[in-house]
N, C-alpha and C positions, 0 to 999 in steps of 0.2 A: 771594095771588092764586091762584084756582083755575084748572083747566085751561081752562075756557071763557073766562075772563077773559084768559088768556094768548093764546088763539086770536084773540079780538077785537082785542086790543092789537097783535099783530104784523100781522094782516091790515090794520088801519087804517094802520099805519106803512108797509107796502109800498105801499098804495094812494096814500097822501098824499105819501110821500117817496122812493118807489122810483125808480130810474133807468130810463129808457124806452129799451129796445133799439131800437125802431123809429125813434126820433129820430136815431140814429146813421147812418141811411141805408145800412146794410150788411146783407147777408144773415146769417142765423144758422143754426147747424147743425141744430137740430131743426125738423122740418116736420110739418104735419098730414097726414092720410092722402091728401088731394088734392094734396100737394106744396107747398102754401102755406107761407111762413115762419111759424113759431110764435113770435111776439114776446112778451116779458114785461116786467113791471115787477119790478125786483129790488133787493135790498139785500145787500151783502156782509157776511160775518162776523157772523152772528147766533147767539145761543145761548139755549137754554131750560133752566132748572133745575127738576128735579122733586125734591121733598123725600122723605125716608124715608116709606114708607107711601102715597104719592100714586100713584094709578093714572092714567097718562097717556092718558085716553080721553075725547074730547070728546063731548058729547051734543048739540051744535049741529047735527050731522048724523050719520046712522047710519054707524058704522064696521064693516066686515066683520071682526070681531075673530077669528073662528075662522080665516078665510083668512090673516090676519096670522100666527097661530101656526103654521099649516100650512107657510107659507113658511120660517119659522125652523126647523122640524123637517126640512124638505127640504134646506135649505142646511147646517145645522150638525150635525144628527144622521145623516141619510142621506148627508151630504157629497156631494151630487148637483148636477149642472148639467143634468140630463135633464128637459126640459120635459114630455116625454111621461109620465115617471114622476110628475111633479107633478100632471098631469091625471088619470092612472089611479088613483093611490094616494090623492090628497087632493081630487080634483074641483075643483082651482083651474085656471081655463081662460084666464086673460088674459095669458099670457106668449108666446103663439104668434108675436107680431110680431117677436120677437127670436130665435127658434130658427133653427138652420141646417138644412141638408139631412139631418143625422143626428138632428135632433130635440132638440139640446142647445144650450147657450150658449157652446160653445167652451171656452176655458180660464178661464171666469168662475165666480163664486159658489162652489158646493160643490166645484168642481174644486180651488180654492185651499185649502179645508179638508181635502180628501183627500190633497193633495200631502204626501209624506213628506220629512223633512229630519232632520238631526242636531241634537238638542237642545243648545243652548249651555250648559245646566246639567249634563246627565248624559252627553252624548256618545252617547246611544242614539237610534235611529231612532224618530221619533214623527210626529204631525201636530198642527196648531195647537190643536184643541179638546182633544185628550188632554194635550198639554203644559200648557195653561192649567189644567185641572183638577188635574193632578198637582202643579203648582207651588203652586196655592192650598192644597192639602192639606199639602204638605211644606215649602214655602218661601214663606209668605205675604207676607213683606216684600220679595219680589222686585219691583224697580221696572221690570222689562222684560216685564210681562205684557200682551201685545198680541195681537190677531188682525187680520190684514190680508188683505183680499180682493183687493188689487191687487198683482201682481207685474209690474214694468215690462217684464220680459223676455217676458211673456205678453200684454201689452195688445193687440197687433196681431192676436191670435188669440181675442179676446173679442168676441162678437157684441154685448154690452152691458157697458160698463165700469161696475162697481157704483157707485151714488150713495152709499148708506150703506156705507162700505168699511172703516173702522178702528174697533176698540174697544180701550179701555185700561182696565185693571182694577187697583184698589187696595183693600187691606184696611185698615180703621181700627177697631181693637178687634174687636168681634164682627160688624162690618158689611162687606159687599162693595160697593164703589162702582164705577160704570161711567160712562165718557165715550164717547159715540158721535160720530165725525167723519163728516160727510156733505159731499161735494164739491158737490152740487147737489140742491135740494129743490123739487119741484113742490108748492106749498102746498095746493092743493085736493085733488089726487089722493092724496097720501101724507104730506107732510112737515110739515103744520101741527101746532101743539101738540095733543097728544091724537089725532093721526092714526095711520095704519097704521105708519109707520116708528117713531115714538116708542113706540107700544104694543108692537110686536113685540120691540123690544130691551129694553123693560122686562120682558117675559116671559122673554127669554133671561137677563137678570140674575136673575130669580126662580129659574129652572131651575138655573143654575150655583150660585147661593147655596145652594139646597136640597141639592144633591149634594156640596157641599164643606163644609157645616156652618156657614154664615154666615147672618146676616139680610141681606135686601136693603137697601142703603143709599141714598145719593144717586145720582141719574142726571142727567147733563148731556148735552144734545144740542146739538152745534155744527154749523151749516150754513154753508158758505162762500159759496154763491150761493142765497139764499132768494128764490123768485120766484112770481109769480102770472101765469099766461098771460092775455093780454088777452081771449081768448075766455071765460075763466073769471070775469072781473070781475063780470058780472051775478049769477052764482051766489054769489060771495063776499059781495056786498053784501046779498043776501037772507039768507044764513046768519048774518051778524053781527048781524042784527036779530031773530033767533029768540029767544023767551023760553024758557029751559030749564025742563024739568019739575022741580018742587021736590023730587020724590022721588029724583031722580038722585044716587046716591052709589056708583059702581061699586066692587065688590070682587071681585078675582080669587082663586078658590080653586084650589089645586093639590093633587093627591093626595099626602099626606105620606108614603105608603108607598114612593114612588119614591125610591131611593137611588143609582141609576146613571143617568147621562145618556142612555144608549142605551135605557132602558126607558120613557121618556116616550111617551105617545101622545096624540092629540088628546082622547080620552075622559077624560084626567086633568085637564082644565081646565074650570072652571065659572065663569061670570060672574053675579054677583048685583047687583041694584039698579041696573041700567043701563037708563035710559029715554030713548033718544035721539029727536030729532025724526025723523019718518018721511018727510019730503019726499024724493023721488027726484030726482036730478040727472043730466043727461047730461054725463059727465066725459070729454071727449076726451083721449087721451094723445098727446103729441107723440112722434114717432119719430126 
C-alpha cells in the first residue's frame, strides 16, 4: 500500500468510524480563532508503517516539504524554541499563535533538545541529540535511545505542548529504525500519512542515519488521538477523490558530503519526481 493509499484508508476510517466529540455535549480545549469549539471526529491509537526506502510524502495535496525540513533544523540542529529565529532564518511564519511575549515557545521544542543533563552511559554532560548520535556510533545496541520533547516539570511553562514528542531509535544490522510517538494529530494540517509530521521525521531519520553510518530503515508513526476537525471534512472528502499524477515517485536526495549533524542546511536537500495536486485549501488551525 503506497502513501496515498494509506492517506485515503485512514481518512475514510476516521470519517466513517471516528468518535464524535460534539456528541458528548461537552466543551473541548481547542478553539477556532473566533473562540468557537473545534470539534473533531477521532480514532485512538493508530499507527502507520513506512518501509525501507519509502518517502512518506502524499501527492493528494501539496505538502510544504521545505518548511517541514526547516522546522526539524530549527528544533534539533539549532536546538531553538525561538519563533522569531524560525521566521528570520528560515522564513517559516505560522508559529506566531503560540509564541509568548519574548517571541519563543517557553520551555518547549528546541528548549528540551538544548537542555543539558548527565549521560546515563558516560556520566558526562550532554544534550539529547548529541547523546543519540554518540551512542549510535559507539553503542548501537543500546535499547535506551530516545529523544523526548516533553519534560513534565516544564509542561506548565510550554506555550504549546509538542504533539509529535517522542522518538525511539533501534539499529538492526546496517539499518537505523525510528518510531515516532505523537499524542495528538490534526489529519489535514500535519498528521496524515505523507503529511508534514511524517515527512519531517523521515528526514530526521535520514539525517541521523547519514552522520552515524547507517542506512535509513523502517519508520513507524504512532498517533494516540488521530482526528479530523469537522470544519476540515469537506476538504478531506475532496482530497481523497483526487487522482494522483502517474509520474509521482518522490525521491529525497541529501548531500552525501555532510558528515556532521551540525553542518546540514536546507540547501543540502533536494526532492525529485514529486508531482502533487496543486489545489489550495484554507486550513484553519485550532488553537
